C-alpha positions as CSV (number, residue, x, y, z in Angstrom):
1,M,73.3,55.1,162.9
2,T,72.1,57.1,159.9
3,Y,70.7,55.3,156.8
4,Q,71.3,56.9,153.4
5,P,68.7,55.3,151.0
6,N,68.6,56.2,147.4
7,S,65.2,54.8,146.4
8,P,61.8,54.0,147.9
9,A,62.7,50.3,147.7
10,D,65.8,50.9,149.9
11,I,63.6,52.7,152.5
12,Q,61.1,49.8,152.5
13,Q,63.9,47.4,153.3
14,I,65.1,49.7,156.1
15,V,61.7,50.0,157.6
16,C,61.1,46.3,157.7
17,A,64.5,45.7,159.3
18,T,64.6,48.5,161.8
19,P,62.5,48.7,165.0
20,Q,62.5,52.5,165.4
21,L,63.2,55.1,162.8
22,L,63.2,58.9,162.5
23,P,63.1,60.3,158.9
24,T,65.1,63.5,158.3
25,G,65.7,65.9,155.4
26,G,68.1,68.8,155.5
27,C,68.3,68.8,159.3
28,T,67.8,72.6,159.3
29,K,65.4,72.3,162.2
30,T,67.8,70.9,164.8
31,A,65.3,70.2,167.6
32,L,63.0,68.2,165.3
33,S,65.7,66.2,163.5
34,S,67.5,64.7,166.5
35,P,66.6,61.1,166.9
36,P,65.1,60.1,170.3
37,P,67.0,57.5,172.3
38,G,66.9,54.1,170.7
39,F,65.9,55.5,167.2
40,E,67.9,55.2,164.0
41,Q,67.9,58.1,161.6
42,V,67.0,57.6,157.9
43,S,68.1,60.6,155.7
44,L,66.0,61.3,152.7
45,S,68.6,63.5,151.0
46,G,69.2,60.8,148.4
47,L,65.6,61.1,147.2
48,S,65.8,64.4,145.5
49,G,64.4,66.0,142.3
50,I,61.3,67.5,140.7
51,Q,59.4,64.6,139.1
52,S,56.9,66.6,137.1
53,Y,56.0,70.3,136.8
54,E,53.0,71.6,134.9
55,P,53.2,75.4,134.8
56,D,49.9,75.8,133.0
57,E,48.2,73.7,135.7
58,F,50.1,75.4,138.6
59,T,51.2,72.1,140.1
60,F,54.4,70.2,140.6
61,T,55.5,66.8,142.1
62,A,58.9,66.4,143.8
63,L,60.7,63.8,145.9
64,S,60.7,64.6,149.6
65,G,64.5,65.2,149.8
66,T,64.4,68.0,147.2
67,P,65.8,71.3,148.5
68,L,63.3,74.0,148.6
69,S,65.7,76.4,146.9
70,E,65.7,74.1,143.8
71,I,61.9,74.2,143.7
72,Q,61.8,77.9,144.2
73,S,64.3,78.5,141.4
74,T,62.4,76.3,139.0
75,L,59.1,78.0,139.8
76,A,60.6,81.4,139.5
77,E,61.6,80.7,135.9
78,H,57.9,80.5,135.1
79,G,56.8,83.4,137.3
80,Q,55.4,81.2,140.0
81,Y,56.1,80.6,143.7
82,L,55.2,78.8,147.0
83,P,52.8,81.3,148.6
84,F,53.2,79.8,152.1
85,D,56.8,81.2,152.3
86,P,58.5,78.0,153.6
87,P,61.0,78.8,156.3
88,F,64.7,77.8,156.3
89,A,64.8,77.5,152.5
90,G,68.0,79.5,152.4
91,R,69.6,77.1,155.0
92,G,68.9,74.0,152.9
93,A,65.5,72.9,154.1
94,T,63.8,70.2,152.0
95,L,60.2,69.8,150.8
96,G,59.6,66.8,152.9
97,G,61.0,68.4,156.0
98,S,58.7,71.4,155.4
99,V,55.6,69.2,155.3
100,A,56.7,67.1,158.3
101,S,57.3,70.3,160.4
102,G,54.2,72.1,159.1
103,L,55.9,75.5,159.3
104,N,55.0,78.5,157.3
105,G,56.7,81.8,156.7
106,P,55.4,85.4,156.7
107,G,53.4,85.0,153.5
108,R,50.8,82.8,155.4
109,A,49.1,86.0,156.5
110,R,47.7,86.5,153.0
111,S,47.7,83.2,151.1
112,G,47.2,80.5,153.8
113,G,49.4,77.8,155.1
114,L,51.2,74.8,153.7
115,R,48.3,72.5,154.2
116,D,46.2,74.7,151.9
117,F,48.6,73.9,149.0
118,I,49.5,70.3,149.3
119,L,47.5,68.0,147.0
120,G,49.0,64.5,147.4
121,V,51.7,62.4,149.0
122,R,53.3,59.0,148.6
123,Y,54.7,57.6,151.8
124,I,56.0,54.4,153.4
125,D,54.0,53.2,156.4
126,S,55.2,51.3,159.4
127,Q,54.7,48.0,157.6
128,G,57.0,49.0,154.8
129,Q,54.2,49.5,152.3
130,L,54.2,52.3,149.7
131,V,50.9,54.3,150.2
132,H,49.5,57.0,147.9
133,S,47.0,59.6,149.1
134,G,45.5,62.6,147.3
135,G,46.0,63.5,143.7
136,K,48.3,65.3,141.3
137,V,45.8,67.9,140.0
138,V,43.6,70.2,142.0
139,K,40.3,68.7,140.9
140,N,41.4,65.2,141.7
141,A,42.5,65.9,145.4
142,A,39.6,64.0,146.9
143,G,39.1,61.2,149.4
144,F,40.2,60.7,153.0
145,E,42.6,63.4,154.0
146,I,45.7,61.4,154.9
147,T,47.6,64.0,152.9
148,K,46.6,66.7,155.4
149,L,47.5,64.5,158.3
150,M,51.1,64.4,157.2
151,V,51.4,68.2,157.6
152,G,53.0,68.7,161.0
153,S,53.3,65.0,161.7
154,L,57.0,65.3,162.4
155,G,57.8,61.9,160.9
156,S,55.6,60.1,163.3
157,L,53.0,58.6,160.8
158,G,55.2,57.5,157.9
159,I,58.2,58.3,155.7
160,L,57.3,60.9,153.0
161,I,58.6,59.9,149.6
162,E,56.9,62.2,147.1
163,L,54.7,65.3,147.4
164,T,52.4,67.2,145.0
165,F,51.6,70.9,145.5
166,K,49.7,73.6,143.8
167,V,51.4,77.0,143.4
168,F,50.5,80.6,142.6
169,P,51.7,83.2,140.1
170,R,54.3,85.3,141.7
171,P,53.3,89.0,142.3
172,E,54.8,91.5,140.0
173,A,56.0,93.9,142.7
174,Y,56.4,94.1,146.5
175,S,56.9,97.0,148.9
176,T,57.3,97.2,152.6
177,I,56.5,99.9,155.1
178,I,58.0,99.9,158.6
179,V,55.9,101.6,161.3
180,K,56.9,102.0,165.0
181,F,54.5,102.0,168.0
182,T,55.0,102.6,171.7
183,S,52.3,100.2,172.9
184,W,50.8,96.9,172.2
185,Q,47.4,98.4,172.1
186,A,48.3,100.6,169.2
187,A,50.0,97.8,167.3
188,I,47.1,95.4,167.7
189,Q,44.6,98.1,166.7
190,L,46.6,98.4,163.5
191,L,46.2,94.7,162.8
192,A,42.4,95.1,163.1
193,R,42.4,98.2,160.8
194,L,44.4,96.5,158.1
195,A,42.3,93.3,158.2
196,G,39.4,95.4,157.1
197,T,41.0,97.1,154.2
198,S,41.2,96.1,150.5
199,L,45.0,96.6,150.5
200,D,46.8,93.5,149.2
201,L,48.9,92.6,152.2
202,A,51.6,90.0,151.5
203,A,52.8,89.8,155.1
204,L,52.5,91.6,158.4
205,D,55.0,91.0,161.3
206,L,55.3,92.7,164.7
207,V,58.8,92.9,166.2
208,P,59.1,94.0,169.8
209,T,62.2,96.1,170.6
210,P,63.3,97.9,173.8
211,E,61.9,101.1,172.3
212,G,58.5,99.7,171.4
213,I,56.9,97.6,168.7
214,T,57.9,97.7,165.0
215,A,55.4,96.6,162.4
216,W,56.7,95.3,159.1
217,I,53.9,95.6,156.5
218,R,54.5,94.1,153.1
219,L,52.3,94.9,150.1
220,F,52.1,93.1,146.7
221,G,50.5,93.8,143.3
222,L,51.1,95.3,139.9
223,A,54.1,97.6,139.8
224,S,52.0,100.3,138.1
225,I,49.7,100.8,141.1
226,M,52.2,100.1,143.8
227,P,52.9,103.8,144.5
228,A,49.2,104.5,145.1
229,K,49.0,101.5,147.5
230,I,52.1,102.7,149.4
231,E,50.6,106.2,149.7
232,R,47.3,104.8,151.1
233,L,49.1,102.6,153.6
234,R,51.3,105.4,154.8
235,Q,48.2,107.6,155.4
236,M,46.6,104.8,157.4
237,T,49.7,104.1,159.5
238,G,51.1,107.6,160.1
239,W,53.6,107.5,157.3
240,G,56.4,105.1,158.2
241,E,59.7,104.1,156.6
242,L,59.7,102.7,153.0
243,L,61.9,99.7,152.2
244,E,62.8,99.4,148.5
245,P,64.5,96.6,146.5
246,P,66.9,94.9,146.9
247,G,66.8,95.5,150.7
248,E,63.1,94.8,150.9
249,D,63.3,91.3,149.6
250,E,66.5,90.6,151.6
251,A,64.8,91.7,154.8
252,W,62.0,89.2,154.4
253,Q,64.4,86.4,153.3
254,A,66.3,87.0,156.6
255,A,63.1,86.7,158.5
256,R,62.2,83.4,156.8
257,D,65.6,82.0,157.5
258,F,65.6,83.3,161.1
259,E,68.9,85.1,160.8
260,W,67.9,87.2,163.8
261,V,68.1,84.1,166.1
262,P,71.6,83.7,167.8
263,S,73.2,80.4,166.8
264,S,73.2,78.9,170.3
265,W,69.6,79.8,171.2
266,S,66.4,77.7,171.1
267,L,63.6,78.7,168.7
268,I,60.0,77.9,169.5
269,K,56.9,78.5,167.4
270,I,53.8,79.4,169.3
271,P,50.4,79.7,167.7
272,I,48.6,82.7,169.2
273,T,46.0,85.3,168.4
274,P,46.5,89.1,168.6
275,S,44.2,89.4,171.7
276,K,46.5,87.0,173.7
277,I,49.7,88.8,172.8
278,P,49.7,91.4,175.7
279,A,49.2,88.7,178.4
280,W,51.9,86.5,176.8
281,E,54.3,89.5,176.6
282,N,53.7,90.3,180.2
283,A,54.4,86.7,181.2
284,I,57.6,86.2,179.4
285,T,59.0,89.7,180.3
286,Q,58.4,88.9,184.0
287,A,59.9,85.4,183.8
288,I,63.0,85.8,181.6
289,P,65.7,88.4,181.7
290,P,65.5,90.8,178.8
291,E,68.9,89.7,177.4
292,G,67.6,86.1,177.3
293,F,64.9,86.2,174.7
294,L,63.8,87.7,171.4
295,R,60.6,87.3,169.5
296,R,58.8,88.0,166.3
297,Y,55.0,87.9,165.7
298,S,54.3,86.7,162.2
299,G,51.2,86.1,160.1
300,A,49.4,89.2,161.3
301,G,49.8,88.2,164.9
302,Q,48.9,84.5,164.5
303,A,52.3,83.0,165.4
304,C,55.0,84.0,167.9
305,W,58.5,82.9,167.1
306,L,60.3,82.9,170.4
307,A,64.1,82.7,170.5
308,S,65.4,82.1,174.0
309,T,68.3,80.9,176.2
310,A,65.8,79.7,178.9
311,A,65.4,76.0,179.7
312,S,62.6,74.3,177.8
313,R,60.9,73.3,181.1
314,Q,60.6,77.0,181.9
315,I,59.1,77.8,178.5
316,D,56.8,74.8,178.9
317,K,55.5,76.1,182.2
318,L,55.0,79.6,180.8
319,L,53.0,78.2,177.9
320,T,50.9,75.9,180.0
321,D,50.1,78.8,182.4
322,Q,48.9,80.9,179.4
323,G,47.0,78.1,177.8
324,L,49.3,78.1,174.8
325,A,51.3,75.5,172.9
326,G,54.8,75.5,171.4
327,L,56.8,73.6,168.9
328,H,60.6,73.3,169.7
329,V,62.2,74.0,166.3
330,L,65.9,74.9,167.0
331,G,68.0,73.9,169.9
332,Q,68.9,71.0,172.1
333,A,67.0,67.7,171.5
334,G,64.2,67.0,173.9
335,N,60.4,67.4,174.0
336,V,59.3,68.8,170.7
337,L,55.9,69.8,171.9
338,L,55.6,72.2,174.8
339,G,52.7,73.7,176.8
340,N,49.0,73.0,176.5
341,Y,49.0,71.3,173.1
342,P,45.4,70.9,171.6
343,G,44.3,67.9,169.6
344,R,46.5,65.4,171.4
345,S,43.8,62.8,171.9
346,F,42.9,63.0,168.1
347,Y,46.6,62.6,167.2
348,Q,46.9,59.5,169.5
349,R,44.0,57.8,167.7
350,V,45.5,58.6,164.3
351,K,48.9,57.3,165.5
352,S,47.4,54.1,166.7
353,A,45.7,53.5,163.4
354,M,48.7,54.5,161.1
355,D,51.6,53.2,163.3
356,P,50.3,50.5,165.6
357,I,53.7,49.0,166.2
358,K,55.2,52.4,167.1
359,R,58.0,52.2,164.5
360,F,58.1,56.0,164.3
361,R,58.5,58.4,167.1
362,E,55.4,59.6,169.1
363,I,55.0,63.3,169.7
């Protein structure tokens, strides 16, 4: 059964009357939005809309079921944006679903992740109480960080109702250079070189191909000095191919919405560091046939997005053997956490304190 509430009061009644619940938003992340056995689904799509927006303060407050596309459009009218590049916005993802999943897009490499921009939340706890944490302005975001605990909680600690974020001015111009490498050593050396420069990098992704590794390097800044930045970057990287608008923006939008992932495949997000990429690449290329997986390393090599036809238990073993963790984002319902997940004991203590009756799923 799926509940369709239209107000916080409706949700409070549902929580008090239902033993086990899974809150969902736009259901764009299929592996995360499928209710476990015995759980009812409560859709927050009826709680939608921007409640307040202060362009001069660079903050907004919106209900959790608000589509990200609506928020992005409103911010764009005032020359502002969500710097953490929320994934799946083009597919209908909601603000609450983005917080619950804790996922970030390519822009995280420069600006930080979602948890760096969230200021406050209102949520309904397992007792049906409406709880407020954090603030609605930057200087007032003090106190115990329940707000940050909600990021990546996957609906296991409470039902998000309303969220407040800070935003940034949108850069005036973007440009992207595509550079190809024949070895991981060369690609990872590039990451180190670019980390030490003053170039304004908006994003840096590495995409393995049968021919080698392709680096997608995105710059941002004033339009008047962008040609000089491009020239400097090309000299550092050995020239490369320049992407220009509108194809440049379309390419990054496709990356954020994972258009490169075949519809029937699973998608797993794996936190990683550049130094661990070669060993991980060796492990997956030996274990899975080349036609059975694709991957993209985002955030300057800090996250591996693995699309695969392999069974989740096989990926789980590979991750465990490499000391890595994975979040199952797209695909068949099952275990959402794979591999050697850190912080589990801390999470269990938080879960016991915030949901002692286990009304929400445990991850």
